[in-house]
N, C-alpha and C positions, 0 to 999 in steps of 0.2 A: 528460562528459570523457572522452576518449580518453586513457589515462595516457602510453602509448608515445609518441603522436605528441608530448605536451606534455613528455615526457622529451628526444626528440629536440630539440624546439624550446630548451629550456633548455639543452642540451648545446651547441647551436650557438650560442646567445648567448654561454655563458661561454668557449668557446673563442676567440670572434672578440674579447673586450672583455676585456684584460688587470687593468683595475681590477675588473671584476666578476669574474674569476676569483679576484683575491686575496680579495676579499670572501667568495667562496662559501667557501674555502679556511678563512677566519679563523670565518664564522658561516653555514655552510649553511642552516638552518633558516630563519633570519631572511632571507636573501638570498632563497632559495625563496619564501618568504610575500610578498616584495615583489615578486618577477617575476610571480607568480600575481595577485597582488591580492586575495588572501583569507587569512583566518585560518584554518586548518585544526586538526585536532586534533594536538596532537603526535606520535601514533603513524603518521598519515597523512604528515603532513610528515618526519618521519624516514625513512617508507619510500620516499618519493619520494626524499630527500635521497642514500639507499643507492644508488636506481636510476641517478641522476644521476652519482654518484660512480663506479660501476662503469662506465657508459658512457663517462665521460672516460677512466677508467684503459684501458678496451679501444680507444680510439680513439689514446691516447697509444703505447700497445703495437702498433697497426697502423702508426702513422707511422715508429715506429723501426724495425720491420720492413722497411717498403719502403725506407728511408733505407739500412740494413744491406745489403738486395737489391741497391740501386744502386751502393754501394761495392763489393760483391762483384763485382758486372758488370764494372766499369770495371777493377778488380782483373785479372779475367781476360781484357778488351779489350787491356790494359797486357803482360800476360804473353805474350798472343798474337802483339803487335807486336814483343815482344823476341824470342821464337823465330822468327818471320817473319827479321828483321833478321840473327841468328845464322846462320840458313840460308842468306843471302844471301851473309854474310862468308865461310862455309864456301866457297858455290860460286865465290866471287872468288879464295879462296886456292886451291883446287883449278885454277883457268884460270891463276894466276898460276906455280903449281908447274908446269904443263904447257908452258908457255912456255918456263920455265928447265930443261927436261929433267927433271922431278922428276914422280913421280907419288904 
């Protein structure tokens, strides 16, 4: 059994099924035994559960970082748009001042 591939498969299932995620959070060992369809020794299944938990946590962190980067990008775009608007307003103000004989 390719443990890494099995962990990836289980993580995918848990991330995409809210009921399964709740069950895994409450009973990780039992949930994994059910998903695998085998009764492994406790030490092996606990190690697998820890691997799944770690992968889920890292996936959650990556998603949060991606969301944060998106929000930061949007804030930068908004600030740039406001700066451009302020620059245009200043040019209009200068043009009006020139028409009125002010510099």
